[in-house]
N, C-alpha and C positions, 0 to 999 in steps of 0.2 A: 076582664080578669075577675075570677071568683075567689074570695078570701074566706077562710074559716077562722073565726076568733074563738079560742078556747078559754073558758073562765070557770070559776067556782059558782056554787049555788047562790051565795049571798050577793054576788056582783051581777048576776044574770040580767035582771031588769035594768039596772043602771047602764050596763053595756049596751043592751038593746035600745034604750032611750038615746044613748049617745050616738049610735050609728044610724038611727032611723031616717035622718035627713041626708045621709051620704049618697053620693051619686055612684058609689062603687057597689058591686054585688057582694055583700057581706052576710054571712050566716054565723050565728052565735051558737056555740055548743057548751052547755054547762055540765061539767062532769059532777059525779056524786061526791064532791068534796066541798064542805061549806066555804072555806076560805081559799081563794085562788092561789095565794102564796104557798099553801101547803101542797100544791101539786108538784110533781117532779117530771122531768122529761120522760122517764120510764113509765110512770103512771099514765101520762098522756099518750105515749106511743102504744102502750098496751090497750088503752081504750079505743084508740083510732083503728087498731088492727081489726076490731070487730064491726066497724062501720064502713059503709060504702061512701068513700070520700074522693074517689078518683077524679071527680069533676072539678075539684078545687085546684087552683094554681099556687096557692100560698097558704101557710098556716101561721097564725100569730098566737103566742102563748102569753100568759101573764109575765110582766117584766120582773117580778120578784121571785120567780122560781129559781131554785139553785140547780146549776148544772148546764150542760151544753145541749142545745136543741138538735144536734146532729143525729142523735138516736131516733128522733121523730122522723127526720128526713130518710134515714136508712130503712125504717120500717114502712113508711108510706110512699116513698119516692117523690114526695112533695117538699119543696123548700119550706123550712120552718124557722121562724125568728121570734125573739123575745120582744114583747111590746115595751112601752115606756114604764119606768118604775114609778 
């Protein structure tokens, strides 16, 4: 299973350090927003439209984003979930 973790610029290194010892196949994508909580499902969906992400099985977004991740699923065809708060 291949997982895409979406985050903001300030959390990128922290998230990468957190997952480096994981046995799962996880890739981190930091969008051009400093604070991950300022991302919205629409911003994420729009950013992912421009990328080749079909190899991923699941997308995790920051847990503090407002709104439903369904729009990300609709745009990408990949199941999307909010991470922990």
